[in-house]
C-alpha positions in Angstrom: -12.2 -2.4 -9.4 -12.3 -2.1 -5.9 -10.6 -1.5 -2.4 -9.3 -4.3 -0.5 -8.1 -4.6 3.1 -7.3 -7.1 5.8 -5.7 -7.6 9.3 -4.0 -11.0 9.9 -3.7 -11.6 13.7 -4.8 -13.6 16.7 -8.5 -13.1 17.9 -9.2 -11.3 14.4 -12.9 -10.9 15.3 -11.8 -8.3 17.8 -10.8 -5.9 15.1 -14.2 -5.5 13.4 -13.9 -1.5 14.2 -10.4 -1.4 12.8 -11.2 -3.3 9.6 -14.4 -1.1 9.1 -12.5 2.0 9.5 -9.9 0.8 6.8 -12.8 0.0 4.1 -14.6 3.1 4.9 -11.3 5.2 4.3 -11.6 3.9 0.5 -15.3 4.0 -0.1 -14.7 5.9 -3.3 -12.8 2.9 -4.7 -16.1 0.9 -4.1 -19.3 2.9 -3.5 -21.6 -0.1 -4.5 -21.2 -2.4 -1.3 -18.9 -3.0 1.6 -18.3 -6.2 3.2 -16.2 -8.1 5.7 -15.5 -11.6 6.8 -13.8 -12.9 10.2 -11.8 -16.0 10.9 -10.2 -16.5 14.0 -6.9 -15.3 12.8 -7.9 -13.2 9.8 -10.4 -10.2 9.0 -10.6 -9.4 5.3 -12.6 -6.2 3.8 -13.7 -5.2 0.7 -15.2 -2.2 -1.1 -17.1 -3.2 -4.5 -17.3 -1.2 -7.6 -19.7 -3.5 -9.6 -18.4 -4.4 -13.2 -18.5 -8.1 -13.8 -21.6 -10.2 -12.4 -23.4 -7.5 -10.7 -25.5 -10.1 -8.8 -24.6 -11.0 -5.1 -22.6 -14.1 -6.5 -19.9 -11.2 -7.4 -19.6 -10.1 -3.8 -16.3 -10.0 -1.9 -14.8 -11.4 0.4 -15.5 -14.3 -1.6 -15.3 -18.0 -0.4 -14.1 -20.9 -2.4 -16.4 -23.8 -3.1 -14.8 -25.7 0.2 -15.1 -22.7 2.5 -11.3 -23.1 3.2 -10.3 -20.2 1.3 -11.4 -16.6 0.9 -10.0 -13.9 -1.4 -10.3 -10.1 -1.8 -9.4 -8.9 -5.2 -9.0 -5.3 -6.7 -8.5 -5.6 -10.6 -9.7 -7.5 -13.5 -8.6 -10.7 -15.1 -8.7 -10.4 -18.8 -9.8 -13.4 -20.6 -11.2 -15.0 -17.4 -13.7 -17.0 -19.3 -11.5 -18.8 -21.1 -9.4 -19.7 -18.1 -12.7 -20.7 -16.4 -13.2 -23.3 -19.2 -10.2 -25.0 -18.1 -11.6 -25.7 -14.7 -14.8 -27.4 -15.5 -14.7 -29.5 -12.4 -14.9 -26.6 -10.1 -18.5 -25.8 -8.8 -18.6 -22.2 -10.1 -21.6 -20.4 -8.3 -21.5 -17.1 -10.6 -19.8 -15.5 -13.5 -17.2 -13.4 -11.7 -13.5 -13.2 -12.6 -12.6 -13.4 -9.0 -14.1 -16.9 -8.6 -11.6 -18.1 -11.2 -8.6 -17.2 -8.9 -10.3 -19.5 -6.2 -10.5 -22.2 -8.8 -7.2 -22.1 -10.1 -5.7 -21.9 -6.2 -7.4 -25.2 -5.4 -5.7 -26.8 -8.4 -2.3 -25.0 -8.6 -1.9 -23.4 -5.4 0.5 -20.3 -5.3 1.9 -21.4 -8.9 -1.6 -20.0 -10.3 0.3 -16.7 -10.5 2.3 -17.7 -13.4 -0.9 -18.3 -15.5 -2.7 -15.3 -14.3 -3.4 -12.2 -16.5 -4.7 -8.7 -16.2 -4.4 -6.1 -13.6 -4.8 -7.1 -10.1 -3.8 -7.0 -6.5 -5.2 -9.7 -4.4 -5.1 -11.4 -0.8 -6.2 -14.9 -0.5 -6.5 -16.5 3.1 -6.1 -20.2 3.1 -7.9 -21.3 6.6 -6.4 -24.7 6.6 -3.1 -23.5 6.2 -3.3 -20.6 8.1 -1.5 -18.7 5.5 -1.9 -15.5 3.6 -1.0 -15.4 -0.2 -0.9 -12.1 -2.0 0.1 -11.0 -5.2 0.5 -7.6 -7.5 0.3 -7.5 -11.4 3.3 -7.6 -13.6 3.3 -3.8 -14.4 1.9 -2.3 -11.2 -1.6 -1.2 -12.4 -3.1 -2.1 -9.0 -1.5 -0.9 -5.8 -0.9 -3.0 -2.8 0.5 -1.8 0.6 1.1 -3.6 3.9 2.6 -2.9 7.5 3.3 -4.5 10.8 1.2 -3.1 13.4 1.7 -2.1 17.2 1.0 -5.5 18.3 2.4 -7.5 15.5 -0.6 -7.4 13.4 0.0 -8.0 9.6 -2.2 -5.3 7.9 -2.7 -4.5 4.2 -5.0 -2.5 2.0 -5.0 -1.0 -1.4 -4.2 2.5 -0.1 -1.9 4.0 2.4 -4.8 5.9 4.1 -6.5 3.0 4.7 -3.7 1.3 6.9 -3.4 4.8 8.7 -7.2 4.6 9.5 -6.7 1.4 11.2 -5.0 3.3 14.0 -2.6 0.3 14.4 0.7 1.9 13.4 2.7 5.1 14.1 4.4 6.1 10.7 8.1 6.9 10.3 8.8 9.0 7.2 11.2 7.4 4.9 14.0 10.0 3.9 15.2 7.7 1.1 11.6 8.1 -0.5 11.6 11.9 0.0 15.1 11.9 -1.9 13.8 10.1 -4.7 10.7 12.3 -5.1 13.0 15.5 -5.0 15.0 14.0 -7.9 11.9 12.3 -9.9 8.6 13.8 -8.7 7.3 10.5 -7.5 8.1 7.9 -4.8 9.7 4.8 -6.1 7.3 1.8 -6.7 9.6 -0.4 -4.4 8.9 2.0 -1.3 6.4 4.3 0.4 6.8 7.6 1.9 7.0 5.7 5.4 9.6 3.6 6.4 7.0 1.1 8.2 4.6 1.1 5.4 5.8 -1.1 2.6 4.5 -1.4 -1.1 4.3 -5.0 -2.7 6.3 -4.4 -6.0 5.0 -5.1 -9.4 5.4 -8.8 -10.4 5.9 -9.9 -6.8 4.1 -12.4 -4.5 4.0 -12.3 -0.8 3.3 -15.0 1.6 2.7 -14.5 5.3 3.0 -17.6 7.2 3.7 -18.0 11.2 4.0 -14.2 11.3 6.8 -14.3 8.9 6.5 -12.3 5.5 8.4 -13.7 2.4 8.3 -11.5 -0.6 9.4 -12.8 -4.1 9.5 -12.0 -7.8 7.2 -14.2 -10.0 7.8 -12.4 -13.5 10.6 -10.7 -15.2 10.6 -8.6 -18.4 11.6 -10.7 -21.4 15.3 -9.5 -22.2 15.9 -10.9 -25.6 15.1 -8.7 -28.6 13.3 -10.5 -31.5 14.7 -10.6 -34.9 11.7 -9.8 -37.1 11.0 -7.7 -40.2 8.6 -4.7 -40.6 6.0 -6.7 -42.4 5.7 -9.7 -40.1 6.0 -7.0 -37.2 3.0 -5.2 -38.4 0.8 -8.1 -39.0 1.5 -9.6 -35.3 1.1 -6.0 -33.7 -2.4 -5.6 -35.1 -3.4 -9.1 -34.2 -2.1 -9.0 -30.5 -3.6 -5.4 -30.0 -6.9 -6.2 -31.5 -7.1 -9.3 -29.2 -6.0 -7.0 -26.1 -8.6 -4.7 -26.9 -11.3 -7.4 -27.5 -10.5 -8.9 -24.1 -10.7 -5.6 -22.1 -14.1 -4.8 -23.6 -15.7 -7.5 -21.4 -17.7 -6.2 -18.6 -21.5 -6.0 -17.7 -21.5 -2.5 -17.9 -20.6 -0.2 -20.9 -17.1 0.2 -21.6 -15.9 4.0 -23.0 -12.7 5.2 -24.1 -10.5 8.2 -23.3 -9.6 10.0 -26.6 -7.0 12.8 -26.6 -6.4 12.8 -30.5 -2.9 11.5 -29.9 -1.6 8.3 -31.8 -2.1 5.9 -28.9 -5.7 6.7 -27.9 -7.0 7.0 -31.5 -5.7 3.7 -32.1 -7.5 2.2 -29.3 -10.7 3.9 -30.1 -10.4 2.8 -34.0 -9.8 -1.1 -32.8 -12.9 -0.7 -30.1 -15.0 0.3 -33.2 -14.4 -3.2 -34.7 -16.1 -4.9 -31.8 -18.6 -2.5 -30.6 -20.6 -0.5 -33.3 -21.4 2.4 -30.8 -18.9 3.5 -28.3 -18.7 6.5 -25.9 -15.3 8.7 -26.1 -14.4 11.5 -23.6 -11.8 14.1 -24.4 -10.6 16.8 -22.2 -8.8 20.0 -23.0 -7.9 23.4 -21.8 -9.4 26.4 -23.9 -6.4 27.6 -25.5 -5.2 27.5 -29.1 -2.8 24.4 -28.3 -6.0 22.3 -27.3 -6.0 18.9 -28.4 -9.8 18.7 -28.7 -10.0 19.4 -32.3 -7.8 16.2 -33.0 -10.0 14.0 -30.9 -13.0 15.3 -32.7 -11.8 14.1 -35.9 -11.4 10.5 -34.8 -14.7 10.8 -32.8 -16.4 11.7 -36.3 -14.4 9.2 -38.2 -15.7 6.4 -36.0 -19.1 8.0 -35.1 -18.7 7.5 -31.3 -20.8 9.4 -28.8 -18.5 11.9 -28.0 -18.1 13.9 -25.1 -15.8 17.0 -24.7 -14.8 18.5 -21.5 -13.7 22.1 -21.9 -11.6 23.0 -18.7 -11.3 26.6 -18.4 -8.5 27.9 -16.2 -9.9 28.0 -12.7 -8.8 28.2 -8.9 -6.1 25.8 -9.1 -5.4 26.3 -5.6 -8.9 24.8 -4.5 -8.3 22.0 -7.0 -5.1 20.9 -5.3 -6.7 21.0 -1.7 -9.6 18.9 -3.1 -7.6 16.2 -5.2 -4.0 15.6 -3.4 -5.6 13.9 -0.4 -6.3 11.1 -2.9 -2.5 10.3 -3.6 -1.4 9.6 0.1 2.3 10.5 -1.1 3.9 13.5 -2.6 3.4 13.5 -6.4 4.5 16.1 -8.9 3.1 15.1 -12.3 1.0 18.0 -13.5 -1.3 16.2 -15.5 -3.0 14.6 -12.4 -5.3 17.6 -12.1 -6.7 17.2 -15.7 -6.8 13.6 -15.4 -9.0 13.8 -12.2 -11.1 16.2 -14.2 -11.6 13.9 -17.1 -12.2 10.8 -14.8 -14.8 12.9 -12.9 -16.7 13.8 -16.3 -16.2 10.2 -17.5 -18.0 8.8 -14.3 -21.3 10.7 -15.1 -21.8 8.3 -18.1 -19.4 5.4 -17.5 -17.9 2.9 -15.1 -15.0 1.6 -17.2 -12.8 3.4 -19.7 -10.0 2.2 -22.0 -6.9 4.4 -21.9 -4.0 4.7 -24.2 -1.3 4.7 -21.7 2.1 3.3 -21.9 2.5 3.6 -25.6 5.4 5.8 -25.5 7.4 3.2 -23.5 6.5 0.4 -25.7 6.9 2.1 -29.0 9.7 4.6 -28.3 7.6 7.7 -28.4 9.3 10.0 -26.1 11.5 12.7 -27.3 14.4 11.9 -25.1 14.5 8.3 -26.6 15.6 10.1 -29.9 18.0 12.3 -28.0 19.5 9.3 -26.3 19.7 7.5 -29.8 21.8 10.7 -31.0 24.0 10.6 -28.0 25.2 7.3 -28.8 25.7 7.6 -32.4 27.7 11.1 -31.9 31.4 10.7 -32.3 32.1 11.7 -28.8 30.2 9.0 -27.1 32.4 7.1 -24.7 35.4 8.7 -26.6 37.9 9.9 -24.2 40.1 11.5 -26.5 37.3 13.5 -28.4 35.6 14.6 -25.1 39.0 15.8 -23.9 39.5 17.9 -27.1 35.7 19.2 -26.8 36.4 20.3 -23.0 39.3 22.4 -24.2 37.1 23.6 -27.3 34.3 24.6 -25.3 36.5 27.3 -23.6 36.6 29.2 -26.7 33.2 28.3 -28.1 30.0 26.7 -26.9 29.6 22.9 -27.8 26.4 21.4 -28.9 23.8 20.0 -26.4 24.7 16.5 -27.4 28.6 17.1 -26.8 27.8 18.6 -23.5 25.6 15.6 -22.4 28.3 13.0 -23.7 30.8 14.8 -21.6 28.6 14.8 -18.5 27.3 11.0 -18.6 29.4 8.0 -19.0 26.5 6.4 -21.1 23.0 6.9 -22.2 21.6 4.9 -19.2 23.1 7.3 -16.8 22.0 10.3 -19.0 18.3 8.9 -18.6 18.5 8.3 -14.8 20.3 11.4 -13.8 19.0 13.9 -16.4 15.7 12.8 -18.0 12.8 13.7 -15.9 15.0 15.0 -13.0 14.1 18.0 -10.9 16.5 18.4 -8.2 20.1 17.6 -8.6 22.3 15.8 -6.2 23.8 19.2 -5.1 20.3 20.7 -4.7 19.1 18.0 -2.8 22.0 18.1 -0.5 21.1 21.7 0.1 17.6 20.8 1.1 19.1 18.2 3.4 19.1 14.9 1.6 22.2 13.0 1.1 20.4 9.7 0.7 19.6 8.0 -2.6 17.7 5.2 -3.8 18.0 2.9 -6.8 15.4 0.3 -7.1 16.2 -3.3 -8.5 15.2 -4.3 -12.0 14.1 -7.8 -13.5 17.3 -7.6 -15.7 20.5 -6.0 -15.9 20.2 -3.0 -18.3 22.8 -2.6 -21.1 24.0 0.9 -20.5 24.1 1.5 -24.4 20.5 0.0 -25.2 17.6 2.0 -26.0 15.3 -1.0 -25.6 16.7 -1.6 -21.9 15.8 2.1 -21.2 12.4 1.5 -22.3 12.5 -1.8 -20.0 13.7 0.7 -17.1 10.9 2.9 -17.6 8.6 0.0 -17.7 9.8 -1.1 -14.5 10.4 2.5 -12.8 8.4 5.4 -14.2 5.4 3.5 -15.4 4.5 1.8 -12.2 5.8 4.6 -9.9 4.2 7.6 -11.8 1.8 6.5 -14.4 -0.1 3.9 -12.8 -0.1 5.8 -9.5 -2.0 8.8 -11.4 -4.1 6.4 -13.4 -5.4 4.4 -10.4 -6.0 7.1 -7.9 -7.6 9.6 -9.9 -9.8 7.2 -11.4 -10.7 5.6 -8.2 -11.2 8.7 -6.6 -14.3 9.2 -8.9 -15.1 5.4 -8.7 -14.3 4.8 -12.2 -12.3 1.9 -13.8 -9.3 2.6 -16.1 -8.1 -0.4 -18.3 -4.9 -0.2 -20.4 -5.0 -2.6 -23.5 -1.2 -1.6 -24.3 -0.4 -3.4 -20.9 -2.0 -6.7 -22.2 0.9 -9.0 -21.5 0.9 -10.8 -25.0 0.9 -7.4 -26.8 3.4 -5.7 -24.3 5.8 -8.5 -24.4 5.8 -8.6 -28.3 6.6 -4.7 -28.3 9.2 -4.9 -25.5 11.1 -7.4 -27.7 10.8 -5.5 -31.1 14.1 -4.5 -32.4 15.0 -0.6 -31.8 14.9 0.1 -35.5 11.1 -0.5 -35.6 10.6 1.7 -32.9 12.7 4.8 -33.5 15.4 6.5 -35.7 16.8 10.0 -35.5 13.8 11.5 -37.2 11.1 9.3 -36.3 9.3 7.8 -33.3 6.6 5.0 -32.7 7.7 3.6 -36.0 5.8 0.3 -35.6 2.7 2.0 -34.4 2.7 4.5 -37.2 3.5 1.6 -40.0 0.8 -0.7 -38.2 -2.1 1.7 -37.6 -1.7 4.7 -40.1 -4.7 3.5 -42.0 -6.9 3.9 -39.1 -6.1 7.6 -38.5 -7.1 10.9 -40.1 -4.5 12.7 -42.1 -3.8 15.4 -39.2 -3.3 12.5 -36.8 -0.9 10.8 -38.9 1.4 14.1 -39.0 0.9 14.7 -35.2 3.7 15.3 -32.7 3.7 14.2 -29.2 1.7 17.0 -27.1 1.7 17.2 -23.4 -1.6 17.2 -21.1 -2.2 20.4 -19.7 -0.9 23.8 -19.5 2.6 25.0 -18.4 3.8 25.1 -14.8 4.8 28.9 -15.2 1.1 29.8 -16.3 -0.3 27.9 -13.4 2.0 30.3 -11.3 0.3 33.3 -12.7 -3.0 32.4 -10.4 -3.0 34.5 -7.3 -4.6 32.0 -5.1 -2.1 29.5 -6.1 0.9 31.9 -4.8 -1.2 32.5 -2.0 -1.5 28.6 -0.9 2.3 28.5 -1.8 3.2 31.3 0.5 1.0 29.9 3.5 2.8 26.3 2.9 6.2 27.3 1.8 7.1 30.6 3.6 5.9 29.6 6.9 9.1 28.1 8.8 6.6 26.2 11.4 4.8 24.4 8.7 5.1 20.7 9.1 7.2 20.1 5.8 10.1 21.9 7.6 10.5 19.0 9.7 11.9 17.1 6.4 13.3 19.5 4.5 15.5 22.8 5.1 13.6 26.1 5.1 16.3 28.3 4.3 17.3 26.2 1.2 13.5 26.0 0.2 13.2 29.7 -0.4 15.9 29.7 -3.1 14.0 27.4 -5.2 10.3 29.1 -5.2 10.6 30.5 -8.6 7.4 29.5 -10.1 8.9 26.7 -12.0 9.0 23.0 -11.8 11.1 23.0 -8.7 8.6 25.5 -7.0 5.6 23.0 -8.1 7.4 19.8 -6.7 8.2 21.7 -3.5 4.5 22.8 -3.1 3.3 19.4 -3.7 5.5 18.1 -0.8 4.2 20.6 1.6 0.4 19.7 0.5 1.3 16.1 1.4 2.7 17.1 4.7 -0.5 19.3 5.0 -3.0 16.6 4.4 -1.1 14.2 6.5 0.0 16.4 9.6 -2.2 14.5 11.9 -0.1 11.4 11.4 3.3 12.9 11.1 
């Protein structure tokens, strides 16, 4: 895991100061080394976190055997040893996964991307062609941003702050991105918070040639569901997941595991034990009665792990926010980023690489709202104009059920999912705050508005890269820690995406395929667990006096920078120590942290 940066422009050797500032801005992403390479028209920079091939042979920017190509990579290419064996004619100098991409490029050119597994964002400069080829992994695990500078420079980096540090652009705030943030609590993976800093979307590649930028999709989610019975599905599920875990354990440093005590992380830890007799597990919990620590300890004891518990007592949240939010670069309202930062910080004391159980809910149907959506479409009122007319008359006399109300409010379950689930500010509330813009990202498929599997596909292309992977990458990298996600192994993820809905959930049960496949690996109390959040309630956080003081300093001062973008008077109506208040506070913190650029 690393930080990458580059400037493509004429006389690139004159940009040594700028590229140095860019890599310095991301030092925490790669504290082990910093290097730069310069061509006449390209400057490449890299911050290294040493994980595979710790020798000088693994350093970046890395040249190909012909010296005609040079690459910077952030990420890991899982199963790279098997790929390497397919290129026996290439004169490899070391054992790094980065060099495998250079070998692939010499044989396949840009078509290599179709055969490249793993989590990655890379940029490869072809000196002979005077061309830059960049790509981002299929699920958006690793970030990639780019911009056009004041003098036409093409600038790219792993983080927005590195582009800002170059001093080569004056930013313009993106009001569509702000509106998306107010609705969902994060900026879309297809946009950045600035109009003139762009994100390369997941599953896309970019080519820069003759100062022209071309972006194209190289991968789409599989759209056809499998026809498979439970017995066969269980067998293939375990085989593919074991293979995913095995591949992601490859490193020249110890690989540990996050362990929440939930079904997903417990499954990862259980399978790691089959390949590694001794593993380190890390759990985080607040000291309150609903803490998950007791469940995590059960699994740690079952598999005799070297278990580390982080007991996080309620502390000065305002100080934590001021310390952690600068790593985000954009407004971000997922409250679990604070505990995630803390567990990554604790993990880094003992480890450099950790496996995570993220994305199980999206692949196996784990969220409660998926079951709600299943109930919505099976209710007699779903898409039934006559029934809905009768219910509207009936509700004047007696209150109707939640399911009936939502079916009257939304034309289908996809609309319910997009405009009710995980929504914070409604369209009317966003308008009060000064935003009438809206942004709907494209998808690699056309969602069926009645399909639960397609709703999960939407989450894989929208929520996972826009929220979950942002949190995972930024909080881990802030602590110079690499986090790997076995559930996003391409073969395993594609298998799960295509499983029929009845193997994922019904009205009473969630994660059916996971429970049926992995229940023998868990303890009895884990088998019976329901999903639990990561962290305390937002209302309890607002009981802290220092947090209220921070909120008042930022949100009750009409001269604060945030009110260049949102309406001050309308904002005051939403400061009610709830989720809306929290989201506005995170927006104000973003403006506070970046006021020198705004």
